[in-house]
SEZA-693019 format. One record per residue: residue number from 0; x, y, z of N, C-alpha, C, O in turn. Coordinates in steps of 0.2 Angstrom, whole numbers, padded with zeros to 4 digits, always signed. Example, Ala and Ser with C-alpha at 12.3 -4.5 7.8 and 13.67 -1.06 7.14 Angstrom:
<pts>
seq/nX/nY/nZ/caX/caY/caZ/cX/cY/cZ/oX/oY/oZ
0/+0066/-0028/+0039/+0062/-0022/+0039/+0066/-0016/+0039/+0071/-0017/+0042
1/+0064/-0011/+0035/+0068/-0005/+0036/+0064/+0000/+0039/+0067/+0006/+0040
</pts>
This chain:
<pts>
seq/nX/nY/nZ/caX/caY/caZ/cX/cY/cZ/oX/oY/oZ
0/-0035/-0032/-0012/-0036/-0029/-0005/-0030/-0026/-0002/-0025/-0030/-0002
1/-0030/-0020/+0000/-0024/-0017/+0002/-0023/-0017/+0010/-0028/-0019/+0013
2/-0018/-0014/+0012/-0017/-0014/+0019/-0020/-0008/+0023/-0017/-0006/+0028
3/-0025/-0006/+0020/-0028/+0000/+0023/-0030/+0000/+0030/-0033/-0006/+0032
4/-0028/+0005/+0034/-0030/+0004/+0041/-0037/+0004/+0043/-0040/+0003/+0048
5/-0041/+0006/+0037/-0049/+0006/+0038/-0052/-0001/+0038/-0058/-0002/+0039
6/-0048/-0006/+0037/-0050/-0013/+0037/-0049/-0017/+0044/-0043/-0016/+0047
7/-0053/-0021/+0046/-0052/-0025/+0051/-0054/-0032/+0049/-0059/-0034/+0045
8/-0050/-0037/+0051/-0051/-0044/+0050/-0054/-0047/+0056/-0052/-0047/+0062
9/-0060/-0051/+0055/-0064/-0054/+0060/-0064/-0061/+0059/-0067/-0064/+0054
10/-0061/-0065/+0064/-0062/-0072/+0064/-0067/-0074/+0069/-0066/-0073/+0075
11/-0072/-0078/+0067/-0078/-0078/+0071/-0080/-0086/+0073/-0080/-0090/+0068
12/-0080/-0087/+0079/-0083/-0093/+0082/-0078/-0099/+0080/-0081/-0105/+0079
13/-0072/-0098/+0079/-0067/-0104/+0077/-0065/-0107/+0084/-0059/-0106/+0086
14/-0070/-0110/+0088/-0068/-0112/+0094/-0068/-0120/+0094/-0071/-0123/+0090
15/-0065/-0123/+0099/-0065/-0130/+0099/-0071/-0134/+0099/-0072/-0139/+0095
16/-0076/-0132/+0103/-0083/-0135/+0103/-0086/-0135/+0096/-0090/-0139/+0095
17/-0084/-0130/+0092/-0088/-0129/+0086/-0084/-0132/+0080/-0087/-0135/+0076
18/-0077/-0131/+0080/-0074/-0134/+0074/-0069/-0139/+0075/-0066/-0142/+0070
19/-0067/-0141/+0081/-0062/-0146/+0083/-0066/-0153/+0083/-0071/-0154/+0085
20/-0062/-0158/+0080/-0065/-0165/+0080/-0067/-0168/+0087/-0071/-0172/+0087
21/-0063/-0165/+0092/-0065/-0168/+0099/-0070/-0163/+0102/-0071/-0164/+0108
22/-0072/-0158/+0099/-0077/-0153/+0102/-0084/-0156/+0103/-0085/-0162/+0100
23/-0088/-0153/+0106/-0095/-0155/+0108/-0099/-0156/+0101/-0103/-0161/+0102
24/-0097/-0153/+0096/-0101/-0154/+0090/-0097/-0158/+0085/-0099/-0158/+0079
25/-0091/-0161/+0087/-0086/-0164/+0082/-0089/-0170/+0079/-0088/-0171/+0073
26/-0093/-0174/+0083/-0095/-0180/+0080/-0100/-0179/+0074/-0100/-0182/+0069
27/-0105/-0174/+0075/-0110/-0173/+0070/-0107/-0169/+0064/-0110/-0169/+0059
28/-0101/-0167/+0065/-0098/-0163/+0059/-0093/-0167/+0056/-0089/-0164/+0052
29/-0092/-0174/+0057/-0087/-0178/+0054/-0088/-0178/+0047/-0083/-0178/+0043
30/-0094/-0177/+0044/-0095/-0178/+0037/-0092/-0171/+0033/-0090/-0172/+0028
31/-0091/-0166/+0037/-0088/-0160/+0034/-0081/-0158/+0037/-0079/-0153/+0036
32/-0078/-0163/+0040/-0071/-0162/+0043/-0066/-0160/+0037/-0063/-0155/+0039
33/-0066/-0163/+0031/-0062/-0160/+0026/-0063/-0152/+0025/-0058/-0148/+0024
34/-0069/-0150/+0025/-0071/-0143/+0024/-0069/-0139/+0030/-0066/-0134/+0029
35/-0070/-0142/+0036/-0067/-0138/+0042/-0060/-0137/+0042/-0057/-0132/+0044
36/-0056/-0143/+0040/-0049/-0142/+0040/-0047/-0137/+0035/-0042/-0133/+0036
37/-0050/-0137/+0029/-0048/-0132/+0024/-0050/-0125/+0026/-0046/-0120/+0025
38/-0055/-0124/+0030/-0057/-0118/+0032/-0052/-0115/+0037/-0050/-0110/+0037
39/-0050/-0120/+0042/-0044/-0118/+0047/-0038/-0116/+0043/-0035/-0111/+0045
40/-0036/-0120/+0038/-0030/-0119/+0035/-0030/-0112/+0031/-0025/-0108/+0032
41/-0036/-0111/+0028/-0036/-0104/+0024/-0037/-0098/+0029/-0034/-0093/+0027
42/-0040/-0099/+0034/-0041/-0094/+0039/-0034/-0092/+0042/-0032/-0087/+0044
43/-0030/-0098/+0044/-0023/-0096/+0047/-0019/-0092/+0042/-0016/-0088/+0044
44/-0019/-0094/+0036/-0015/-0090/+0031/-0018/-0083/+0030/-0014/-0078/+0030
45/-0024/-0082/+0030/-0027/-0076/+0030/-0026/-0071/+0036/-0024/-0065/+0035
46/-0026/-0074/+0042/-0024/-0071/+0048/-0017/-0068/+0047/-0015/-0063/+0049
47/-0012/-0073/+0045/-0005/-0071/+0045/-0005/-0065/+0040/-0001/-0060/+0041
48/-0008/-0065/+0034/-0008/-0060/+0029/-0011/-0053/+0032/-0008/-0048/+0031
49/-0016/-0054/+0036/-0019/-0048/+0039/-0014/-0045/+0044/-0014/-0039/+0044
50/-0011/-0049/+0048/-0006/-0047/+0053/+0000/-0043/+0049/+0002/-0038/+0051
51/+0002/-0046/+0044/+0008/-0043/+0040/+0006/-0037/+0037/+0010/-0032/+0036
52/+0000/-0036/+0035/-0003/-0029/+0032/-0005/-0024/+0038/-0006/-0019/+0036
53/-0004/-0026/+0044/-0005/-0022/+0049/-0013/-0020/+0051/-0015/-0015/+0054
54/-0017/-0025/+0049/-0024/-0024/+0050/-0026/-0025/+0057/-0023/-0029/+0060
55/-0031/-0022/+0060/-0034/-0024/+0066/-0037/-0031/+0065/-0041/-0032/+0061
56/-0035/-0036/+0070/-0037/-0042/+0070/-0042/-0043/+0076/-0040/-0042/+0082
57/-0048/-0046/+0075/-0053/-0047/+0080/-0055/-0054/+0080/-0056/-0057/+0075
58/-0055/-0057/+0086/-0057/-0064/+0087/-0064/-0064/+0090/-0064/-0062/+0096
59/-0069/-0066/+0087/-0076/-0066/+0090/-0077/-0073/+0093/-0077/-0078/+0089
60/-0079/-0074/+0099/-0081/-0080/+0102/-0088/-0080/+0105/-0091/-0074/+0105
61/-0091/-0086/+0106/-0098/-0086/+0109/-0097/-0091/+0115/-0094/-0096/+0114
62/-0099/-0089/+0121/-0098/-0093/+0127/-0103/-0091/+0132/-0106/-0085/+0132
63/-0104/-0095/+0137/-0110/-0094/+0142/-0107/-0096/+0149/-0102/-0100/+0150
64/-0110/-0093/+0154/-0109/-0094/+0161/-0111/-0101/+0162/-0115/-0104/+0159
65/-0107/-0104/+0167/-0109/-0111/+0170/-0117/-0111/+0171/-0119/-0107/+0175
66/-0120/-0116/+0169/-0127/-0117/+0170/-0131/-0114/+0165/-0138/-0114/+0165
67/-0128/-0110/+0161/-0132/-0106/+0155/-0138/-0102/+0157/-0143/-0102/+0154
68/-0137/-0097/+0162/-0142/-0093/+0164/-0143/-0087/+0159/-0148/-0084/+0159
69/-0138/-0087/+0154/-0138/-0081/+0149/-0139/-0084/+0142/-0138/-0081/+0137
70/-0142/-0090/+0142/-0143/-0093/+0135/-0150/-0094/+0134/-0154/-0095/+0138
71/-0152/-0092/+0128/-0159/-0092/+0126/-0161/-0099/+0124/-0160/-0101/+0118
72/-0164/-0103/+0128/-0166/-0109/+0127/-0172/-0110/+0122/-0174/-0115/+0120
73/-0176/-0104/+0121/-0181/-0105/+0116/-0179/-0106/+0109/-0183/-0109/+0105
74/-0173/-0105/+0107/-0170/-0106/+0101/-0167/-0113/+0101/-0162/-0114/+0105
75/-0169/-0117/+0096/-0166/-0124/+0096/-0158/-0124/+0096/-0155/-0129/+0099
76/-0155/-0120/+0092/-0148/-0120/+0091/-0145/-0119/+0098/-0140/-0122/+0099
77/-0147/-0114/+0102/-0144/-0113/+0108/-0146/-0118/+0113/-0142/-0120/+0117
78/-0152/-0121/+0113/-0154/-0126/+0117/-0149/-0132/+0116/-0148/-0136/+0121
79/-0147/-0134/+0110/-0142/-0139/+0108/-0136/-0138/+0112/-0132/-0143/+0114
80/-0134/-0132/+0112/-0127/-0130/+0116/-0128/-0132/+0123/-0123/-0135/+0125
81/-0133/-0130/+0126/-0134/-0132/+0133/-0135/-0140/+0134/-0132/-0143/+0139
82/-0138/-0143/+0129/-0139/-0150/+0130/-0132/-0154/+0130/-0132/-0159/+0132
83/-0127/-0151/+0126/-0121/-0154/+0125/-0116/-0152/+0130/-0110/-0154/+0131
84/-0118/-0147/+0134/-0113/-0144/+0139/-0107/-0141/+0136/-0102/-0140/+0138
85/-0109/-0137/+0130/-0104/-0134/+0126/-0103/-0127/+0128/-0107/-0124/+0131
86/-0097/-0124/+0126/-0096/-0117/+0126/-0097/-0114/+0132/-0099/-0108/+0133
87/-0094/-0117/+0138/-0094/-0114/+0144/-0088/-0110/+0145/-0083/-0112/+0144
88/-0089/-0104/+0148/-0084/-0099/+0149/-0078/-0102/+0152/-0079/-0106/+0157
89/-0072/-0101/+0150/-0066/-0104/+0153/-0064/-0111/+0152/-0059/-0114/+0154
90/-0069/-0115/+0148/-0068/-0122/+0146/-0063/-0123/+0140/-0062/-0118/+0136
91/-0061/-0129/+0139/-0057/-0130/+0133/-0061/-0129/+0127/-0059/-0127/+0122
92/-0068/-0131/+0127/-0072/-0131/+0122/-0073/-0124/+0119/-0075/-0123/+0113
93/-0073/-0119/+0124/-0075/-0112/+0122/-0068/-0109/+0120/-0069/-0103/+0117
94/-0062/-0112/+0121/-0056/-0109/+0119/-0056/-0109/+0111/-0059/-0113/+0108
95/-0052/-0104/+0108/-0051/-0104/+0101/-0046/-0110/+0099/-0042/-0112/+0102
96/-0048/-0113/+0093/-0044/-0118/+0090/-0037/-0116/+0089/-0036/-0110/+0087
97/-0032/-0120/+0090/-0025/-0118/+0091/-0023/-0116/+0084/-0018/-0111/+0084
98/-0026/-0118/+0078/-0023/-0116/+0072/-0025/-0108/+0070/-0022/-0105/+0066
99/-0030/-0106/+0073/-0032/-0099/+0072/-0033/-0095/+0078/-0037/-0090/+0079
100/-0029/-0097/+0084/-0030/-0093/+0090/-0027/-0086/+0090/-0023/-0085/+0086
101/-0030/-0082/+0094/-0027/-0075/+0095/-0020/-0075/+0097/-0017/-0079/+0101
102/-0016/-0070/+0094/-0009/-0069/+0097/-0010/-0063/+0102/-0014/-0060/+0102
103/-0004/-0063/+0106/-0004/-0058/+0111/-0006/-0051/+0108/-0003/-0049/+0103
104/-0010/-0047/+0111/-0012/-0040/+0109/-0018/-0040/+0104/-0020/-0035/+0103
105/-0020/-0046/+0102/-0026/-0046/+0097/-0032/-0045/+0101/-0033/-0048/+0106
106/-0037/-0042/+0098/-0043/-0041/+0101/-0048/-0047/+0101/-0048/-0051/+0096
107/-0051/-0048/+0107/-0055/-0054/+0108/-0062/-0051/+0111/-0062/-0047/+0116
108/-0067/-0053/+0107/-0074/-0051/+0110/-0078/-0057/+0111/-0078/-0062/+0106
109/-0082/-0058/+0116/-0086/-0064/+0117/-0093/-0061/+0119/-0095/-0057/+0123
110/-0098/-0065/+0115/-0105/-0063/+0115/-0109/-0069/+0117/-0106/-0074/+0119
111/-0115/-0069/+0117/-0120/-0074/+0119/-0124/-0076/+0113/-0128/-0081/+0114
112/-0124/-0073/+0108/-0129/-0074/+0102/-0126/-0075/+0096/-0120/-0077/+0095
113/-0130/-0074/+0090/-0128/-0075/+0084/-0123/-0070/+0081/-0118/-0072/+0077
114/-0124/-0064/+0082/-0119/-0059/+0079/-0113/-0057/+0084/-0114/-0057/+0090
115/-0108/-0055/+0081/-0102/-0053/+0085/-0103/-0047/+0088/-0099/-0045/+0093
116/-0108/-0043/+0086/-0110/-0037/+0089/-0114/-0037/+0096/-0113/-0033/+0100
117/-0118/-0043/+0096/-0123/-0043/+0101/-0119/-0044/+0108/-0116/-0049/+0109
118/-0121/-0040/+0112/-0118/-0040/+0119/-0111/-0039/+0120/-0108/-0041/+0125
119/-0107/-0036/+0115/-0100/-0035/+0115/-0099/-0028/+0114/-0103/-0024/+0112
120/-0093/-0026/+0115/-0090/-0019/+0113/-0087/-0018/+0107/-0083/-0014/+0105
121/-0089/-0023/+0102/-0086/-0023/+0095/-0087/-0017/+0092/-0082/-0014/+0089
122/-0092/-0014/+0092/-0094/-0008/+0088/-0089/-0002/+0091/-0086/+0002/+0087
123/-0089/-0001/+0097/-0085/+0004/+0100/-0078/+0003/+0098/-0074/+0008/+0097
124/-0075/-0003/+0098/-0068/-0004/+0097/-0067/-0003/+0089/-0062/+0000/+0088
125/-0071/-0005/+0085/-0070/-0003/+0078/-0070/+0004/+0077/-0066/+0007/+0073
126/-0075/+0008/+0080/-0075/+0015/+0079/-0069/+0019/+0082/-0066/+0024/+0079
127/-0066/+0016/+0087/-0060/+0019/+0090/-0054/+0018/+0086/-0050/+0023/+0085
128/-0054/+0013/+0082/-0049/+0012/+0077/-0051/+0014/+0070/-0047/+0013/+0065
129/-0056/+0018/+0069/-0058/+0021/+0063/-0059/+0016/+0057/-0057/+0017/+0052
130/-0062/+0010/+0059/-0063/+0005/+0054/-0069/+0006/+0050/-0074/+0008/+0053
131/-0068/+0005/+0044/-0074/+0006/+0039/-0077/+0000/+0036/-0083/-0001/+0034
132/-0072/-0005/+0035/-0074/-0011/+0032/-0072/-0017/+0036/-0066/-0017/+0038
133/-0076/-0022/+0036/-0075/-0028/+0040/-0074/-0034/+0035/-0078/-0035/+0031
134/-0068/-0038/+0036/-0067/-0044/+0032/-0068/-0050/+0037/-0065/-0051/+0042
135/-0073/-0054/+0035/-0076/-0059/+0039/-0074/-0066/+0037/-0074/-0068/+0031
136/-0073/-0070/+0042/-0071/-0077/+0041/-0074/-0081/+0047/-0075/-0077/+0053
137/-0076/-0087/+0047/-0079/-0090/+0052/-0084/-0096/+0051/-0085/-0097/+0045
138/-0086/-0099/+0056/-0091/-0104/+0056/-0097/-0102/+0060/-0096/-0101/+0066
139/-0103/-0102/+0058/-0105/-0104/+0051/-0107/-0099/+0047/-0108/-0093/+0049
140/-0106/-0100/+0040/-0108/-0095/+0035/-0115/-0092/+0036/-0116/-0086/+0036
141/-0119/-0097/+0038/-0126/-0095/+0038/-0128/-0093/+0046/-0134/-0092/+0047
142/-0123/-0093/+0050/-0124/-0091/+0057/-0121/-0085/+0059/-0123/-0079/+0057
143/-0115/-0085/+0062/-0112/-0079/+0065/-0109/-0075/+0059/-0110/-0068/+0059
144/-0107/-0077/+0053/-0105/-0073/+0048/-0110/-0069/+0045/-0110/-0063/+0044
145/-0116/-0072/+0043/-0122/-0069/+0040/-0124/-0064/+0045/-0126/-0058/+0043
146/-0125/-0066/+0051/-0128/-0062/+0057/-0124/-0055/+0058/-0126/-0050/+0058
147/-0117/-0056/+0058/-0113/-0051/+0059/-0113/-0046/+0053/-0113/-0040/+0054
148/-0113/-0049/+0047/-0113/-0045/+0041/-0119/-0041/+0041/-0119/-0035/+0039
149/-0125/-0044/+0042/-0131/-0040/+0042/-0131/-0034/+0047/-0133/-0028/+0045
150/-0129/-0035/+0053/-0128/-0030/+0058/-0123/-0025/+0056/-0124/-0019/+0057
151/-0117/-0027/+0053/-0112/-0022/+0051/-0115/-0017/+0046/-0114/-0011/+0047
152/-0119/-0020/+0041/-0121/-0016/+0036/-0126/-0011/+0039/-0126/-0005/+0037
153/-0130/-0013/+0044/-0135/-0009/+0047/-0132/-0003/+0051/-0134/+0002/+0052
154/-0126/-0005/+0053/-0122/+0000/+0057/-0117/+0005/+0053/-0114/+0009/+0056
155/-0117/+0004/+0046/-0114/+0008/+0042/-0107/+0006/+0039/-0103/+0009/+0036
156/-0105/-0001/+0041/-0099/-0003/+0039/-0099/-0007/+0032/-0105/-0009/+0030
157/-0094/-0007/+0028/-0093/-0011/+0022/-0092/-0018/+0025/-0089/-0019/+0030
158/-0093/-0023/+0020/-0092/-0030/+0022/-0089/-0034/+0016/-0091/-0033/+0011
159/-0083/-0037/+0018/-0080/-0042/+0013/-0080/-0049/+0017/-0078/-0050/+0022
160/-0083/-0054/+0013/-0083/-0061/+0016/-0078/-0065/+0012/-0078/-0065/+0006
161/-0074/-0068/+0016/-0069/-0073/+0013/-0072/-0080/+0012/-0072/-0084/+0017
162/-0075/-0082/+0006/-0079/-0088/+0006/-0075/-0094/+0007/-0078/-0099/+0010
163/-0068/-0094/+0006/-0065/-0100/+0008/-0063/-0101/+0015/-0060/-0106/+0018
164/-0064/-0095/+0019/-0063/-0095/+0026/-0069/-0095/+0030/-0069/-0094/+0036
165/-0074/-0098/+0027/-0081/-0099/+0030/-0083/-0106/+0028/-0081/-0109/+0023
166/-0088/-0108/+0032/-0091/-0115/+0031/-0097/-0115/+0035/-0098/-0112/+0039
167/-0101/-0120/+0033/-0108/-0121/+0036/-0109/-0129/+0037/-0104/-0133/+0035
168/-0114/-0131/+0040/-0115/-0138/+0041/-0116/-0142/+0035/-0115/-0148/+0035
169/-0118/-0139/+0029/-0118/-0142/+0023/-0116/-0137/+0017/-0116/-0131/+0019
170/-0114/-0139/+0012/-0112/-0135/+0006/-0118/-0131/+0004/-0117/-0125/+0002
171/-0124/-0134/+0004/-0130/-0130/+0002/-0131/-0124/+0006/-0132/-0119/+0004
172/-0130/-0125/+0013/-0131/-0119/+0018/-0126/-0114/+0016/-0128/-0108/+0017
173/-0120/-0116/+0015/-0114/-0112/+0014/-0116/-0107/+0008/-0115/-0101/+0008
174/-0118/-0111/+0002/-0119/-0107/-0004/-0125/-0103/-0004/-0124/-0097/-0006
175/-0130/-0105/+0000/-0136/-0101/+0000/-0134/-0094/+0004/-0136/-0089/+0002
176/-0130/-0095/+0010/-0128/-0089/+0014/-0124/-0085/+0009/-0124/-0078/+0010
177/-0119/-0087/+0005/-0115/-0083/+0001/-0119/-0079/-0004/-0117/-0073/-0005
178/-0124/-0082/-0006/-0129/-0078/-0011/-0132/-0072/-0008/-0132/-0067/-0010
179/-0134/-0073/-0001/-0137/-0067/+0002/-0131/-0062/+0004/-0132/-0056/+0003
180/-0126/-0065/+0006/-0120/-0060/+0008/-0118/-0056/+0002/-0115/-0051/+0003
181/-0118/-0059/-0004/-0116/-0055/-0010/-0121/-0049/-0011/-0118/-0044/-0014
182/-0126/-0049/-0008/-0131/-0043/-0008/-0129/-0038/-0003/-0131/-0032/-0003
183/-0125/-0040/+0002/-0123/-0035/+0007/-0116/-0033/+0007/-0114/-0027/+0010
184/-0112/-0036/+0003/-0105/-0034/+0002/-0101/-0038/-0003/-0105/-0041/-0008
185/-0095/-0038/-0003/-0091/-0042/-0008/-0089/-0049/-0005/-0088/-0050/+0001
186/-0090/-0054/-0009/-0088/-0061/-0008/-0083/-0063/-0012/-0083/-0063/-0018
187/-0077/-0064/-0009/-0071/-0065/-0012/-0067/-0071/-0009/-0069/-0074/-0004
188/-0062/-0073/-0012/-0057/-0078/-0009/-0052/-0075/-0005/-0050/-0069/-0006
189/-0049/-0079/+0000/-0043/-0076/+0004/-0037/-0074/+0000/-0033/-0071/+0002
190/-0037/-0076/-0007/-0031/-0074/-0011/-0030/-0067/-0011/-0025/-0064/-0012
191/-0036/-0063/-0011/-0036/-0056/-0011/-0032/-0053/-0005/-0030/-0047/-0006
192/-0032/-0056/+0000/-0029/-0054/+0006/-0022/-0057/+0006/-0017/-0053/+0009
193/-0021/-0063/+0004/-0014/-0066/+0005/-0009/-0064/-0001/-0003/-0064/+0001
194/-0012/-0063/-0007/-0007/-0061/-0012/-0003/-0055/-0010/-0005/-0050/-0006
195/+0003/-0054/-0012/+0008/-0049/-0010/+0004/-0042/-0012/+0001/-0042/-0017
196/+0006/-0037/-0008/+0003/-0030/-0010/+0006/-0027/-0016/+0004/-0022/-0019
</pts>
């Protein structure tokens, strides 16, 4: 993978409530803590490699107004967010995990749903920078990563998924999502980004 300016690196939903052990979902994710730690380590390395190569780096968040007037409670996944008081705009839980947090000048987009495109200006930003291919990392593989990849393909972008920079609530969900993602783009390890050019 080269340092082509047509590539953008997207780190998705790596927020405290989602991936931190003290976050709102930390207790139920205790069984996959080693996987989440490995995801954060790999993504931190990949982010540094993307920065060194001069790629556009985008951090995608999901966050809601206090009281959740903008959350679709019909979806059990979103209803669970409200039940835990998670991902409220401006809270520690909605902030990015310190190991993969944005650096000054990096793009941050915040939405309310599954895809990083939904309710954000991500598409306009990517087109402004003449981006053609998105390199995706994040949690969960079968959530924001898959949803963003599907929408990216529909919008005409190429997709590369860094499998070691993604995880899901179980290895089975992760592997099933990767199989689907392989039909949408390339599924590779972060070594393709981290190795010297």
